[in-house]
N, C-alpha and C positions, 0 to 999 in steps of 0.2 A: 653292435648297438643294443640294447635291451629295453623291453616295454614291457611295464606291470601294468595291471588292470588300472588303465585310466593315468597312469603316470608316465612320464617323459624319458628321455635318454639319459643314461648315466653311463660312467666308464667300468661300470661293473663287471661287463663281460669282454673288457679288454686288460690285457697285462697292463698293470700298474707298475711293473718292472720299468725303471728307466723314467717314472715320473716324480717330479719333483714340485710341491706346492710351495710357494712363498707367498705369505698374506700379511697385510699391514695397513695401515693409516697412511693417507695420500703425504708424501714425500718424506717416507721413512727410510728410505734407501733399497728398497725393492728392486729399482731397475738397476742399479747399479750392482746389487749382489747377483741378480739375475745373469747379467750380463758376463759377470767375472765366472760365476758356475758354469756357465753355458762354454765361454770358450775353454776352460780346463776339463770338461767332461763332455766335450762333442754333442752340444745340446741345443734345440731351438726352445725359444721364447714364445708363448701363448700369453697374451695378455687378459685378465680377467678383472677387467674394470669397466664398470657399466657407461663411463663417461669418456674412457679412451677410445672407445669402438667408434664416437662420432669423429668425422672429418672436420678438421679445421679450428679445432679448440685445444691446441697443444698446453698454451699457457695454464689455461683455469684447470687443467684436468692433471698436469705434471706427466702429460704423456712423452714416452721417449723420443728424444730429438732425432732427426734423420741421421745424423753422424754416429748416433748410439745405435740405431736400426740398421745402418751398414756394417756393423760389426760382428752382428748374429742377426741370424733370420729371425724375426718376429710376425707373429699371427693374431689374427683378429685386433688389430690398432688402426684405426681410423678407415673404418670399413663401410660405414653407412652415413649417409647425409643426415644433419640433425633433424629434419622434419619427417624422418622415416623411422617407424616402429620398429624397437628390437625388444627381445623379451629373453628373460633367464632359461625359458625352455629353448629357444633359438641358439642362445650362447652355449649351452651343453650340447646340442646337437652338431653345432660347428667345430667345438673344441674336439669332441670327439672324432670328428672327422680328421680334424689336423692332427691329433695324437697318432692315429693309425696311420698319417702318410708318413709323417716325422719318424714314426719306429720302422716303417717300412723302407725309409732311406738308411736305417741303420743306425739314428741317432736317438736321444733322449730327449723328453720333454719337460721344459720347465713351465710351471702355471704361475705368473707372477701377476698379482693384483690386491686391490682392496675391497672389493665387494664380494662380500662373504656370501651373500646370497647367490651369486654366480658360481663361487666354488661349492657351495653346497649341492646348489645344482647339479652340478657336475658331476659330483661324487655320490649322488643317489641319497644324499641326508634328507633332500625334502623332494616330495612327490609333487611334479607339476603336470597339470592338463595340458592336452596339446592345443594349438591355437584353434580359433574358431574356423570352421569351413567357411567357405565362401558361399555354400547353401544356406547356412546359418547367418551369416552376415546379411546375405540378399533378404532373408527373412525378415529380418529387421528393419532394413530400409523400406521393404514394401508396407510397413506397418503404417495405418493411415496418419497418425498422430505424428510419428517422425516426419514422414513425408511432408506433411501441413506444415511443421515447426521448420523443416530445411529449406522448403520452398519460400516461407516468409522472410527469410535471413537478408534478401535484397530491398525489403520493404522497408517501411518506417516502422517505429515501434508501434502506432497505432494501428497501421495495416495489418502488422505480425499479429498484435492483441486481437482484433478482429477475426483474421482467419483462423487463429487459434479456438476462438470461442465458437466458432462455427463448427467446429471438428468434432464438439461434444465428447471431449477426451479429457483423461484425468489431467494429461499435461497441460491444457488448456484450463483447467480447473487450477491446478497449481500455481501456473502464470498469472492466472487473474488474481489469486490472494497476495501473490508476493508481488506483482508489478507496482512500479511506482510513477507509470503511464497512467493518465487519465482514460 
């Protein structure tokens, strides 16, 4: 895996020999083509679709069926729950790891999907920042205005407005201007 000043991972430091990318619109036949090629050329498929990574949504995403996935190994399909966050940076990192594992088994990798941004992230065509650290996220959570905003979500709109006004924050001012509550 390669890191460039602030950029995320890409396949640039692994052998691209034995990697095929099939990209296109939803329901354009990518899955069938990828399966046919994988069977013919001893390959495994890595999904590159920002919606197919979520569990429980096969119809709306045209995800490969269980029968299709049984014919050839598929990776990065239905791997996270819908309420979980997933990013192009995480995709690139996990795809690189899968490619290395597939190559270690002596097989080829087929990247198949319709999310061009994921494919560009994987190939290094876009520079991605690493995800925020827990320390950074904790710093945001400790901000007084955000804490006030978070803590008032269980109260009534009037209580929330009052709490925000007491916080003397820019968020409170913005809320006051846009609020439809008296």
